[in-house]
Steps between C-alpha positions, in 0.01 A plus 500: 500500500536133586212252488588155632277198458508178698322175427265399782250216469513518122431874497729783401491745791654843489730618777547874537864600526593819683840413643789266429394280792157446342668360189757292690239323715303342214566242230327638190463328167444830319650842572350774284691828493341815360713812455741398776746730673862436590418382853254238379750376244756465775256290706451260208872468441591445865221251578479298177837578336317616190624802306212681338558648154493874452230681306717523190571127518129421532424697185781335305336335200803315368402146409783357707398703806131414515541133597821369652642301789743679730826351626344419838219304333232769527268516203428850367208591272374829357137516393275787391157539658220717367335795673180595319384820665156649437650847490819543303685271260581140581855406588718203584700456818803271504516267800817327613452150645764317702449133586726396782494271806137400458396865488380736233609864501321747273621855449306776322435873519118503483224311677369274225136385468614145417685475830201632695276245333736212580515602866122518522446164330765321708321598821164377373618176335678273748725238349550683171862584586750248638834674450670805354489364143121477523497869590701587190281288272188649657633847421554404136156337475333805655694724262346309207152542652560871556610539138186318387287744701687790340428355155129485586519867589655571160212314332245717681683824428533414131127430483438856620744630241326295228163655582649849481681433172194349333253766613316705238672830574875455551683828544872572509474540879346152524781365281765656723342347811471160330863504387614590850298216652627250243859606560463433873340161444767405246771594749338288772448208264863508392615524860292195593645302212854593603439412865350165405806425291719586798293279733517213251877525497519502880273195540691314230824580681364347821387191315836454330681543831334188643414684820132407499328187622240315293204711615689826453619390157141432395391836638775665296373331186150630576638851540667473160172381344316796655760739363478343155123545502549871565718537190200444274306772680782752473535427128126548447509827694789624287294428187193669647698808598650519150153472346361777721809710429452461125128577529569812706763623256256429217231714663754776555584490130129516413455807719803663340370415152173674589694817575700472178172436314357828628802693374488319167132578448553862604794545262301355208187701584682833527710452188226631257438822701873565502516449124203731441651771720828474309331525158276787613790699637701472179236580235365849583639808333611810678618565849161455667312192373180592685470811278494291182206285611305575814373142531846347459573446867152363591503270199849370579411443869180319407688282253768421762236397756322283245823336393583423868154367592472274196793269593372467857154408366653243266719351773201478734293319236781249455529449877860614517435744786367237742 
């Protein structure tokens, strides 16, 4: 799918592309390609003389392949953008950017929320975008805002986990649910930190390349400051997740110790009856002990019960059974 955007009266307007003629009759500043087919790739190559990278090339994470200038002068960038879905785990999608001939080409496999937000804002804020480099910087700035919103969601989810961990009755099932929730939030937090590092590198590359004017250079510096402010939040969330993880594991150990305590008390309480039964069975004469003393069995059973009840009474008085 091809989404082309032209600049009209300071607004970024979208032009729907169905045929090659639709694309050839406009002068876009941004061409956004989502899960393109071979025919659409051929249109781009024939009209703009731009060769789009393949899917394997887009996902190439070699340091030398993420930011480079091609032989024809085109600037190529690879940047990861976050998808934080309400259902299912979060994930990152690598986007390939090509800056050429006063146009920005973006290539990705999924429709990204950051791109939708930029398109919506550009229509409602005239004058915010002047050229294709403004579009790219706006994407990076919106990506930082989107990551900040995701971090706020992590804060809220961890508050719910904290209330469950610190409740009066904390069962093993509650611990399993809390650990699962913390694992998901830790994965999202780490993904945000990695994406922000990748965005910082991309913005720094643009600044070092001297491609930006004074206003764009200042906007890039602001993006870097926003990203740096997010680093403190991700570090705090890592510490909070580790604390909750340690607390949860501690409660699991307490619950397990309660079970071991029950077995320990039972083994100590039933040791005297076992000893009495052993002594009684070895100290009667003849083949049938009950014939030697008719009260032998009742006396032994009564003594075994008393010897078992006494430890439990003592443990209860000491508060060891609570």
